[in-house]
Phi, psi and omega in degrees: 000347184301327182291349179258009182301319180301320178289320183296316185284354172294335179292120182260012175063030183288333176088008180296330179294337180299332184279348185237342183295117183295327179294316180289327178300325181275314187275324175087346183278147175302322182289347182268004181243178185297318180297317178297320179293325177295321178295321178293321177297323176298316177299317179298324179296335180249024169093012178300128179286124183296127174265171178298322180291324176296314180300316179299318179300313181295325185270354178262011172279129180276359184058036184283339177072016174296327177296325182293315181290335183270338189291122181283344183257005176079019177287157181232077180301333179300311179292321180295319179296319177297320178295321178296324177295317177298320180296318179298318178296315180297329180275001179086022182251032177297136181280165177303322182283334171295315179297318180299315180295319178299318180289319178304308184290321179298325183274331188233347182080008177218158187285352181260353182069024183273128183265002178282175182294136180289338182246033179298336180283346186278128181272330180283150174264338179241126178246124182296143179248181177053043180262351181091324178244136175229150178265126174258109190285320184087165187290312185295317177295321183292326188245332184249328182236062187293330177294327176290319176300316180295319178295316180299312181291326176300322177290309187292327179299324178293341181253017173079033181253135180263195185220148178283146180287321186220063177292141170236176177311139180294338181103355182303315180300323178289312183302317183283344176264005178084019183253166184278128179241014188297324180295320179293319178300315180296316181297309182293326177297320177296319180297318180294318178295317180296330179283352181072027185270139171256346181219135177250130178258128186235135178263347183258130181297321179295316176298318180303309183295325179292311180297321182293321187270324191246350180256160179220160172099001179200163177274153179233129176234138170283151180310319182296322178296316181295314182288329180300330181268343188229014183298328181295343179280351186261353178055053179283155176253159179282133179257138181271063178221161173239140182224162167244159182244130174261121179281114175294140183302317186282357176251317183279283183300324183288322186228005174068024179271091181245319188283322186300309179297325179291324177298317179296312182299314185292340174286340188252322185203186180277130178254127175245117184284147169289158177299319177253109183219177182053233185293344178263004184299142177286152177277143179284345179092002186267343189277174175068016182083004184290321179299320180289313186275329185222068188300325180293317177298315179301315179295324178295321178295320177298323177297322176297318179296322181305326181294344183267358184281128181299146178286147172087359179278161179272323183213155162264126177256138176219172182238031182213122181295334177288320174297319178304314183295312183292319179291322178300325181294344177273357181094004179281144175278117187239143173235138167287150179305321180297321179295323178297314179297319180297321176300321182285339177275316183291000000 
């Protein structure tokens, strides 16, 4: 942790992050927020022995980056927390859910530990190659939301996008838990190169941020970016529904992708914004391994977000299957952006 001291001491303990940290909003403890985690990281840098409460604090961060956008001194608790997770693993303090995720992916190549075919949703037996663009489906779409994977590929196929032969988990769940994802990065990079792709299209915000940050040798576009420029080629019809849009943390705050999904939605139906949206959007509580390790906390954060949803809308639209999953568990009617577009085509 010593190499992060410069980042840690940027925190001036002003406490502005306390007002936005979703974990602290639910738990209430100083140690459950960004300022508390920065103090713990400082202690770790000088040899503080990790206690169970310290480990819990470090692992209950959703990596939403609301603290980063709020910090007046330019500190980045998000990066420091990720470094602290790597340090905990190196010191032999991996939690049961970190170990579980590592075993799931190591045994099956996906974050769900599912041994069935990753492309069971695919109806074609032959997928064209060397198209320049390929669709990276991700684990949740491939195994839990297969209709969304099929809809996404149905849209992209019309726009000349291919598919990888042997996609595995992008590595985001491991990376955000402080674990090694290098084997997955190497495998998927080989697959992308073999497909002759110069651009990868991603429907999952977590996959997008992982590919954008940790992979090299090709361009990465989120589905919303790609569709915002080419929606007119799909001959969509106008839908008589109203929706609100939930900005996924790893797409919005992390990469500033706010306009593209809204452009797509507004071409198809009525968009009603939440009071807190874009860089101020609430976290669904599912990221950073929190849903796996601390499901009750994750659900409480999703419940807080639910309170921000405008009355009278038909659906919440999002661009992240993890956000889809957490919000759906609150009883909200949720659509993936791809499903909305597919409705407008069909």
